C-alpha positions in Angstrom: -0.3 -0.1 -0.1 1.7 3.2 -0.6 1.1 6.4 1.6 0.4 10.0 -0.1 2.3 13.0 1.3 1.2 16.8 0.7 3.9 19.7 0.5 3.5 22.3 3.5 0.5 24.5 2.3 3.6 27.3 2.7 5.4 26.1 -0.6 2.0 24.9 -2.8 -0.2 28.1 -2.4 1.1 31.0 -4.9 2.5 34.2 -3.0 0.8 37.2 -2.9 1.1 39.9 -5.2 3.7 43.0 -4.2 1.3 45.6 -1.9 3.1 48.3 -3.7 4.5 48.9 -7.3 7.9 48.2 -8.2 7.9 52.3 -9.1 6.5 53.6 -5.8 9.3 51.4 -4.2 12.0 53.3 -5.9 10.1 56.9 -5.0 11.0 55.7 -1.8 14.9 55.3 -2.3 14.6 57.8 -4.3 13.0 60.0 -2.0 15.0 59.6 1.2 17.7 60.2 -1.2 17.1 63.5 -1.3 15.4 63.7 2.0 19.1 62.7 3.5 21.4 65.7 1.8 17.6 68.4 1.6 18.5 67.6 5.6 22.3 68.9 5.9 22.1 72.1 3.9 18.3 73.1 5.7 19.0 71.1 9.4 21.3 74.5 10.5 18.9 77.2 8.7 15.8 75.5 10.0 17.4 74.8 13.4 19.6 78.0 13.7 19.2 77.7 18.2 19.7 73.8 18.3 22.8 74.2 15.5 24.3 77.0 17.7 24.1 74.6 21.2 26.1 71.8 18.8 27.8 71.4 15.6 26.1 70.4 12.4 28.8 67.0 12.7 27.4 65.7 16.2 23.6 66.9 14.9 24.8 64.5 11.7 25.2 62.1 13.9 22.8 62.3 16.0 20.8 62.0 13.0 22.4 59.2 11.7 22.2 56.9 15.3 18.1 57.5 15.3 17.9 56.4 11.3 20.3 53.8 11.9 18.4 52.5 15.1 15.3 52.9 13.5 15.5 50.3 10.4 17.1 48.2 12.6 14.1 47.5 14.7 12.2 47.2 11.4 14.7 45.2 10.6 13.5 43.3 13.3 9.6 43.4 12.1 10.2 42.2 8.8 12.1 39.4 9.8 9.6 38.3 12.2 6.9 38.7 10.3 8.1 37.0 7.5 8.8 33.7 10.6 5.9 34.3 11.9 4.3 33.2 8.0 6.9 30.7 7.3 5.9 28.8 11.1 1.5 29.5 10.7 1.7 32.0 13.7 0.9 34.9 11.1 -2.5 32.6 10.8 -3.6 33.6 14.8 -2.9 37.6 13.7 -2.8 39.6 12.1 -3.8 37.4 9.7 -1.3 35.4 6.4 -2.0 37.8 4.1 -1.2 41.3 6.4 1.2 39.6 7.5 2.7 39.5 3.5 1.9 43.4 3.4 3.4 44.5 6.5 5.9 41.5 5.6 7.3 44.2 3.1 6.6 47.0 4.0 8.1 47.0 6.7 11.5 46.2 4.5 11.2 48.8 2.8 10.6 51.2 5.3 13.8 49.6 6.7 16.1 49.8 3.8 15.2 53.7 3.0 15.7 54.3 6.5 19.2 52.4 6.1 20.3 54.5 2.8 18.5 57.5 5.3 22.1 56.2 7.5 24.5 56.1 5.6 23.6 58.9 4.0 23.7 61.7 6.6 27.6 60.4 7.8 28.4 62.3 4.5 27.7 65.8 7.0 29.7 64.6 9.5 33.0 66.4 9.1 33.9 65.0 12.1 35.4 61.4 10.4 34.9 62.9 6.9 33.4 60.3 5.2 33.2 60.5 1.4 30.9 58.7 -0.9 32.3 56.6 -2.6 33.7 55.5 1.3 29.7 55.5 1.9 28.9 53.2 -0.4 31.7 50.3 -1.2 31.6 48.0 1.5 34.8 48.3 3.5 35.6 51.5 2.3 35.6 53.4 5.1 38.7 53.3 7.0 37.9 56.3 9.1 35.6 54.3 12.0 35.7 50.6 12.7 36.1 49.6 8.4 35.3 46.1 9.6 32.5 46.0 11.9 30.9 49.2 9.3 31.3 47.4 6.0 29.3 45.0 7.6 26.3 47.5 7.5 26.8 48.5 4.3 26.7 44.3 3.0 23.9 44.2 4.5 22.0 47.0 2.8 22.8 46.1 -0.4 21.4 42.3 0.3 18.3 43.8 1.9 18.4 45.5 -1.4 18.4 42.3 -3.3 15.6 40.5 -0.7 13.7 43.2 -1.2 13.1 44.1 -4.6 13.6 40.3 -5.2 10.0 40.4 -4.7 9.0 42.0 -8.1 10.7 39.4 -10.9 9.5 36.2 -8.1 8.0 35.5 -11.2 10.3 35.3 -13.8 13.2 33.8 -11.7 10.9 31.1 -10.1 9.5 30.4 -6.5 12.4 28.5 -5.4 15.5 31.1 -6.0 13.0 33.2 -5.1 12.5 31.5 -1.7 16.5 30.8 -1.8 17.3 34.5 -2.2 15.0 35.1 0.9 16.9 33.0 3.0 19.9 36.1 2.7 17.0 37.7 5.5 19.1 35.7 7.9 22.5 37.1 6.6 21.3 40.6 6.8 19.3 40.7 10.1 23.1 39.3 12.0 25.0 41.2 9.8 23.4 44.5 10.8 23.4 43.1 14.3 26.8 42.8 14.3 26.9 46.3 12.6 25.3 47.9 15.5 26.7 46.1 18.2 30.2 46.6 17.4 30.8 50.1 15.2 27.7 52.1 17.3 28.3 54.6 19.6 25.9 53.8 22.9 26.2 49.5 22.2 26.7 50.4 26.0 22.5 51.6 26.1 21.1 49.5 23.1 22.1 46.5 24.1 19.2 44.8 25.3 17.2 46.0 22.2 20.1 43.8 20.1 19.8 41.1 22.3 15.8 41.3 22.6 15.8 41.0 18.8 17.6 38.6 18.2 16.0 36.4 21.2 13.1 37.2 19.3 14.6 35.6 15.8 15.7 32.6 17.0 13.2 31.7 19.5 10.5 32.3 15.5 12.8 30.8 13.6 13.7 27.5 16.5 9.6 27.3 16.1 9.6 27.3 12.2 12.1 24.2 12.1 11.1 22.3 14.9 7.4 22.7 15.7 5.9 23.8 12.1 8.2 21.8 10.1 6.9 18.3 11.7 4.8 16.1 9.5 
């Protein structure tokens, strides 16, 4: 007597279409880049009192740190939502389609915040980053080049993962899933980047630890609970 086995539902159901078009996604990224450059030029005139109290270099540094934390939390949320879809926790709340849309949105927003985080450092004259040093991984020799380079690599990998939503019909589901596994590498790299390159790690380490524990829990639940036949 033969037995029939069925593949997990997540492998057979068609993926939802992206919540927003690739053109809109590009506009978000381009708008973020323009916003970072405008901030460099307009911050002194818009906030003269602030600039009189702290130097423009410090303002750029604080903006870089705050946007970096925002990007990290968004990456964590996107990763957690993606895992909740595959381990079926999303069926309990907020629902599969909603979780998928939020997963894509938070991934895109994290990419935009990361771009701002990188470009605003052009206004920090203390380190004196150039555009090429910010764009090329491990080229920023002025400040912790190894841990900074991990963050740069994570940014490019995150861009590939985010925009893979729009080509999954052409590359096939299997290739799309393989690309999506890079999300784990992105999360690991940005965690190391934040811990080792951040100047406020002593204050923020509970955030990094909590995010890492949460992702590990969801991953182990996916492997050892959901994947059981």
